[in-house]
N, C-alpha and C positions, 0 to 999 in steps of 0.2 A: 481663370482657366489655367491648366497646367502649361508649363513652358514648352513642352513637346509639341503642343498644337501649333505654335509659331513656326517650328521647323517644317511641319506638314504644309502649312500655308505657303511658306517661301518656296518649297519644292514645287507646289502646284502653280503659283503665280509667277515665279521668277526662275523656273527650273534650269534654263539654259544660261543664266547669268553667273558670273564668277562670284562665289561665296568666299572662298579662302585662298590666299596665296602664301606659300612658305618660301622664305629666302634664308639661305644659310651661306654666308660669306666664307665660311671655313672650308667649304667643299667647292672646288672649282670645276666648271663644265669644260669638257674637252671638245672644242668646236672650231672648225676651220672657217676663216672668213676671207673674202676677196679684199684686195686693196681698196676697191671702191666702197665696200661695206665699212672698212675700217675708217676711211676718211669721213664717212657720214655719221659715225658713232658720236653720241654726245660725250662730253667730258665725264670721266669716272663711270664708264658704263657698268651695269650690273651684269657681269659675265659669269657670275658664280651660280651656284645651285639654286633652281627655282622650280617649284611645283604649284599647281592650282587645281581646284575642284569647283564644280558648279553646285548650286543648291540642290539639284536633283540627285547628284552623286553623293553629296553630303548626307542627305536623308537616306539614300539607299544604303550607304555604308553603316549608318546608325541602326537601320532596321536589320541588317545582316548580323551585326554584332548582338543586337537584342535577341534575335532568334537563335543565335548560337548559345547564348547564356540560358535562355529558356529550355533549349534542348538538352542542356547539361544539368538541369534541375534547379537552376536559380529562380527564385520566386520573390514575390512581393515582400519587402522588408529585409531581404538579404543585402549584403554589402559588397561592393566591388571597388577596389582600390586602383588608382592610376599613378604610376610612377614613371613619368615620361618627361623629356624635355619638350618644349614647344615644337610642335610638328603638325602636319595635316591630319594625322590620325587622332590627335588629342580630343578635339571637340566631337567628332563623330562617335568616338568611344564613350565620351561623357554622356551624350544624348542617347546612345544605345542603352546604357545602363538605366537611365531614367525611364525609357520606354517599357522596360520589364516590370517597373514598380519597385525595382531595387534602389539602393542608395548609392550614389557616386561618392567615393572617398579619395580626393586628390591628396597626394603626398609631396612634401617638400623635397626637391631634388638634391638638397644638401644633406639630407638625413644619412647618418652612418647606419651600419647594419643593425646595431642594437636599437636604434630609434625607429627604423623601419619595422622591426619585429614588435617593438612596444606598441606602435600605432595600429598595426594589423590586429593585435590582440585586444587593445583597448576598444577599438571600433567593431570588433567581432567580424572581421573581414572574411568573406568566403572565397573571393577571387582576387588575384593580383595580376594586373597588366603592367609590364615593365619594358623598358627599352634597352638598347645596347650599352648605354652609358652606365647602367646599373648591374651588369652581369656579375661583376666581381662581388658587389655588396650583397646581392641576392643569393649568390652561390654559397656565401659564408653561412647563410641561415636557411638554405633551401631544405635541408633535411628536417628541420623543426617546423617551418612554416607550410611545407607541402602536405603535412598530415591534415586531411579533410579540407584541403584548400586546392583550388585550381590555379595554375600559373600559366599565363599567356604572354608570349614574347613578340614585341613589335620590332621588326628589323630583319636584316640578313643574318644568316648563320645562327639559327636558333640553338641555344644550349640544350643539352640533353635533359636537363631537369625541368624543362618547360615545354609548352605546346606552341606551335607557330600560328600567330594570330592570322596572318594573310591566308595560310593554307586552310585553316579551320573555318574561316568566314567565307571563302570563295564559293562554296556550294550551298550556303545558307540562303533562305528566301530573303528577297529585298522588300517584301510586303510588310506594312505596318502590323506589329503584334496586336492582337485583340485583348489589350489590357486597359481597363478604364482607370483613369487617375482623377483625383480631386485635389483641390487647393490644400487641404489639410493633410495629405499624405506626406510622410517623411520623404525628403528628396536627396539630401546630401549631408555629409559630415566633413567639416573643415577643421583644420587644427590651428590652434593658436601658435604664435611664433616661437614659443618654447624658450624665450630668453631668460626665464627664471627656473629652468628645469625642464623635464619632459613636458611636451605640449598637451593641452586639454583638447578634447573632442567636442566640436561645436555642431549641434544638430539643427538643420534648417528644413523647412517644408517647402512644397511647390509654391505656396503663396509668397514666401520670402524671395524666391527666384524670380517670379513674375513681377514683383514689386521693384526689384532691382532693374529690370528692363524698363519699366515705365519711369522710374526716377532718372535714369541716365538719359533717356531720350527727351524727357521734359526739360532737363537742365541744359542740354547741348544741342537740341534741335536737329538731331541727325535726320537726313533725308536719304532716299534711295541713291542719290548722286554722290554722297559722301564716301570717302575711302579712309578707314581708320588704320593707323599704324600701331600695332600692338607689340611691345617689346618685352614688358615684364613677364614672369612666368605665369602660365595659365593655372597652375595649382593654387594660386593665391586669389582670393575674392576680388582684389583690386583690378587685375587685368581682365578677368572674365566678366566682371560686372560692367566695366566700361565697354567692353565688346558687346554686351547685351543690348546697348542702345542701337548699335549698328544692326545687330541681329533682328531687332524688332521691326526694322523698316526694310530688311532684305538688302542691306548695303554690303559692299565688298569690304573685306579686312585683310590686312597683311600681317603675317606672323614673321617677325624679324629676329633671327638669332644673331646677337651681337649688339654691343652698345658703344662702339667706337664712333666718335663725331662724324668721320667721313662716311661710315657705313650707314648711319641714320640719315644723313643728308642725301646720300645716293638713293636710298629707298624711298624717301619722300618724293624726290625728283622723278625717278623712273616709274614709280607706281602711281603718281599723281595723287599723293595722300593729302587729305584736307584737314584731318584731325590727328594730332599726335599727343599722346599721354607720356610725359617724361617724369622721371625721378629727379630730384634736386641735383645729384652728382652728375647725371647725364647732361642736364641743361647747362650746368656750369662748365662741363668739359667742352661742349659745343662752343660756348662763348670764349673760353680760354683759347681753343684751337683757332678761332677767328682772330683773336687778339694777337696771336703768335704768327699769323699769316699762313697757317697750315690749311685753313679752309677759306675759300673765296665764295661767299654766298651767290655772287653773281654768275658763277659757273653752273648753278643748278636751276632747275625749273620749280620755283617755290611759290609762284603767284597764286596757286590754288590753295595753299596751306592757310586755313582760315583760323584755326584754334589750336593753341598750345595750352594744355592744362597739366597741373601737377597735384599730386596727392601723396599719401602714405606717411607724411611727416610735416612738421612746421616748415613753411616756406620763408626764406629770408626776404624781406621787401627789397634789399639791395640787389638781389638776383633778378627780380622781375624788372627793376628799373633798368638794369643792364640789358636785359632781353628786349624790352620795348625800344631801347635805343638802337639796337640792331635790327629788330623786326617790328617797326612801328604799326604795321598794318594787321598784326596778329591780334585776335581776341585772346584774352588770358582768363583762366578760371582755376579755382581749386575746390576740392571736395574733401570732406572729412568722413571717416567711417572706420569701422573695425570689423573683423570677421564675425563677431557676435551680432553685428548689425547688417550682415550680408555685404560688407564692403562699402565702397564710397557712396556718398550722396546723402547721408543722414543730415549733415550740415553742408551748406552750399554757398559759395561766395556769389556767383553769378557774374557773367561777362560785363554786365552794365555797372558793376560795383568796383571797378579797378581802383577807383580813389580809396577803397578800403583794403588795399593790399596789406597783408600782415594778418588780417582776420581770416578765419576759416569760413565765416559767413553766418547765415541764419538757418533756421530749420529747413531742410530739404522738402521736396515734394512728398506729401503724405506723412511727414514726420513731425514730432513735437520735441522740444528741448526744454530743459530746465537746469539751472545751476544751484547746487544745494551745499549747505554746510554739513558738519559732522553729525548734526542731529537730524538731517533730512529736510530742514527748512530752507526755502528759497532765499538766496542772498540778494542784496540790492545791486543795481548796476555799478560796476567798478570794483565790486568786492570779489575776491577769488573763492571759488568753490569747485565741487566735483561736477562735471558735465554728465547729465543723464539724458537718455533718449527713449522715445516711445514711438512705435509705428509698426506696420505690417511686416517689416524686415528684421525684427528682433528675433534672435534665435529661440528655438523651442526650449533648449536646455543644454547644459554640458552633459554629453552622453554618459549615463551611469555614474554621475557625480552630483547627487542632490545637495551636498554641502556646498560645494563651489557654486552651483546654480543659485542657491539661496543667498549667497554672498553678493551677487551682482544683479539678480532679478528680484525686484520688490514692487509689488502692486502694479506689475505691467511695465515698470520702468527699468531700463538697463543702466546700471551704474558703471560708467566707462573706465574709472580710474584716472581719467584725464582732468587736470586742474585747469579751469578756465575762468574768464571774466567777460562780462558783457558791457558794451559801451552804451551811451545814451540813445543811439540809433538802433539798438537791438542787435548789433553785430557781435559775434562771439570771437574771442581771441584765446588760443591755447596758451597756457602759462607753462605747464610742464606735466609729465606723468606724476601721479601722486607718489609713486615710490622713488622718483628721482629728485624730489624736492630735498634741498640741503638745509638743514637747520643748524645754524652757526651762531652760537652765543644767544640762543633763544629767538633769532631772527630767521624767518623763512626766506630762502634764496631760491629763485626759480632759474635753473641753468639755461633754459631756452632763451631768456631775455639776455643773458650774457653772451650766448652763442650768436644770436642775431647781431649784437653789437660788434663782436670780434670779426664777423664775416665781412663787415664793411672795410676792414683793413686790406689794402691792395694785395699784400703778399699772402693772405690767408685763403687757401682753397677750401678747407673744411675744418670744423672745430667741434669738440665735444667737451662739455664741462661736467665734472663729476664731484661728488663729496668724498673727502678723504678724512680719516680720523685725526683728531687734534686733542691733546690732553687738556688744553685750556678752554677751547670753545666747543668741544664735542665733535664738530666737523668744520672743515674749511674747504674752499673750492680749489680745484685743479683744472686748468684748461689744457686739453690735449689739442695740438694744432698741427694740421697738415699744410704744408707750404706749397704754393703753386709752382709748377715747373718753371724753371728759369729765374725764380726769385730766391732771395735769402731773407731771413728774418731772425731777430735775436730777442732774447728775454728783455733787454733794455727797451727795444722798440715797442713791444707789447705793453710793458709797464707804463711807458710814456703815453701810449694811445688810450690806455684804460684810466688815465687820470680824469677822463670825462665822465666816468662812472662814479656813483656814490662809493665811499671807501669800502663799505661792508660788501659790495658786489665785485670788487677787483679780485681777480684770481690770486691766490696765495702761491700757487705753483704753476709753472708753465712747462709743458713737455712737447717736443717737436717729434712727431712720428705720424704714420699713416692711420687714418680713422677707419676702423672696421665697420662695414655695413652688411646687413643681410640682403637677400635677393630682392626685397621690396623696398630697399633704400633706407631702412631704419638704422640708426646708429646702434651698435651692439654695446650698450653702456655696461651691461654686466661683465662683458669681457674686459673692459677698460678698468672697471672697479676691481676685478680679480687681479689684473696685471699691475695696477698702480695704486690700489687703495690701501695698501699695508703700510706699516711703519717704515719700510725701506724705500719710501717713495723718493726721497731726496737722492738716495744712492742710485736708484734706477734712472732719475732724471739726468744725473751726471754722466751716465753711461751713454746717453743718446747724442 
C-alpha cells in the first residue's frame, strides 16, 4: 500500500499523541521561572526553542498543503522540491506532496545556487518550497527558476519573489484529497551525494518507500512506546528511512538541530529518547567529551536509551568497543544502504551480532546480496568483489539518464560500487569504494583497512587515506589525520605505530589537518584528492 495510508491510520488511531518534536538549541526561549522552579530543574535543562505536533495535526497539515498544490494545478507526476533545514514543517510538506500523486524532491541544504538550479532542471521540478536559510541562494536564481515554477517560502518575513506557505495553506481544506495511489506510482526523486560532480537524480516509487518502513521496523523492533532522536538532515534517505520505522508504529520522534555532545545528551534525557542514530563523528565526539570530563553521563536520564546505531559509512570496531565500555547496556547495530536502495537496511548487522562488529552484516529484510568480480561472477568467501543488491527498495532508474542507469542496474541487481568480502559465516565486510581503491605497484590497497587501523591510535580523532601519484609505483597512500582535542601527534609516532601493518599498506605520506565530511558523515575524499593529490603534496604537507 502507499505510504500515505500509514499517516491516515496514525491520525485516526493516535490522533492526540505527539508525532514530532522540534528542538533548536540555537534559538533560546524567553521565559521567567520562579526560584522554586529553578531549583527543581534537571541539570542542563532544555530551555531552548521547542515545538511539537500531534499525528492529527501532522495529517491535517499534509492535507492542507496537498490541497493547496492541487488548487494551483499540480497534478500526478509533477515534482515538488523541498529545500528546508530539519523542522516541524518538513515531513507534513513531504507527505502533502505524496498525497497529490506528485513526486517529492528533497534537496541537499549545502547546495550552492548553481547546484539548486541544476537539480531543479534535472528533475523537472514544478514547485520549490524553501526556508529562511536559503533566501540568498534562491534569490540569486529567482528570476530564472520562477519561470513556470511556483515558489513557496516557509518562515517569517516572506521575500517578495515567493509566496508565504503559512498564509496560503491556512484556508485550504484539511480533508484528504481524493487521489488514488498505487505501489508502482512514482513517489520521490533523491539526489546522489554529488562527490564526483553534479548529482544524479534517483527515482523511487511508493513500493520503495513502504519497504523502507518495513525494513527499519523489522530490524529495530520499534514499538509505540519508543522515542526516536533524529539528528541527520531529512533530505537524505538515511534519516528519513530510519524515522520510517517509528512512523510505521505511530511512535514519537524528536528532530534535533545540533550535533554537539551536550545537546544530544540533553535531548535524549529530556525527551526520554530510546533510539538514537548517530554518525561516526558524533559518537566519537560524545566519547571524547566524556573522556575530557566535559560530559558526565550520570547527570542525565539515560536508562531508557536502549539502542545506538550507526550508518552512512564504515564503522571502526575500536569506536564501538569504546562505546560499550561507557554504555554497556546499549544495544548496538549498523545498517548499510545507499540512496539508490532507498537508504539504510539493505544489509543489516543485527543487535544480536555484536561479536561481528566491523561487518555491515547480512542481507536485510526482503533483500538479497551477492559479491561479484569484474565479469559478474560471484566470488568465493574471503575474496574481494563488488557488492550487489536486489529487492523492493531498488530505485526505478536515474531520472532521464538511461546510460548511467544501465551501468548500475543489471538483471534487477544494483551494482553499488562498494568493494566487499564475505566471511565464512556469511557476514559482509566493506573493503572500500571501488573508485577509492589505491593500486600501488600492481597491488590493490583498500584505504578503509588502513583507516580502521589508524583510528585505534589514541591521538587520532579521524583519518582518511587517499592515493596520490607516484612516478615509480603509479600511486602511493597518504594518510590525512585529524588529531583529538588536547592531544599532540607526530609523523614519527604514526610511522612507529604503522610498523604493525604490512610494509605495502603503510602510509607513504602523513598530513595533519581536519577531515571534511558531508552532512551524512561521509568523508569527502574527492576534496582531499584535489587538495593533496598533486605533485606538490610534500610541499603542502610541510606547510601544515
